[in-house]
C-alpha positions in Angstrom: 20.2 -7.0 1.2 19.4 -8.6 -2.1 16.5 -7.8 -3.9 14.6 -11.2 -3.7 15.2 -11.4 0.2 13.8 -7.7 0.6 10.7 -8.6 -1.6 10.3 -11.8 0.5 10.4 -9.6 3.5 7.8 -7.1 2.1 5.6 -10.2 1.3 5.7 -11.2 4.7 4.4 -8.2 6.0 1.6 -7.6 3.7 -1.8 -8.8 5.4 -5.5 -8.6 5.1 -6.7 -5.8 7.4 -10.1 -5.7 9.4 -12.8 -4.6 7.0 -10.6 -4.9 3.9 -13.0 -4.9 1.0 -10.8 -3.7 -2.0 -9.2 -6.9 -2.9 -6.0 -5.2 -3.8 -3.6 -8.0 -4.7 0.1 -6.9 -4.2 2.3 -9.3 -6.4 5.5 -8.8 -8.2 8.6 -6.4 -7.5 6.5 -3.3 -8.5 3.7 -4.1 -6.5 5.6 -4.6 -3.7 7.5 -1.7 -3.6 4.6 0.3 -4.3 2.7 -1.4 -0.9 6.2 -0.7 0.9 5.9 2.9 0.2 2.2 2.9 0.9 3.3 1.2 4.5 6.0 3.8 5.1 3.5 6.7 4.3 0.7 5.0 6.6 3.5 4.9 9.4 4.7 8.4 9.0 0.8 9.7 8.8 -0.2 7.8 11.6 -2.5 5.7 9.9 -3.3 1.9 8.8 -2.3 1.0 5.8 -5.9 0.8 4.8 -6.8 4.2 5.9 -3.7 5.7 3.9 -4.6 3.9 0.9 -8.4 5.0 1.2 -6.8 8.7 2.0 -4.5 8.4 -1.3 -7.3 7.1 -3.3 -10.0 9.7 -2.3 -7.5 12.6 -3.4 -6.1 10.9 -6.3 -9.9 10.5 -7.7 -10.7 13.9 -6.7 -8.0 15.4 -8.7 -8.5 13.3 -11.6 -12.0 14.0 -11.8 -11.6 17.8 -11.2 -9.4 18.1 -14.3 
């Protein structure tokens, strides 16, 4: 599958979830690949994309603030 077609498929799967307040905008190949990885992580951990993003942000911030 071509990269452009793959990006269009990922774009089609990006949607606003209930309660979304961060306003993250996923554009361009790098952002869409990151979103796809986040979506895969969410599925693997049986979470919504929003819950997975929140969890990863919390862990990352805690890690950065405790350096």
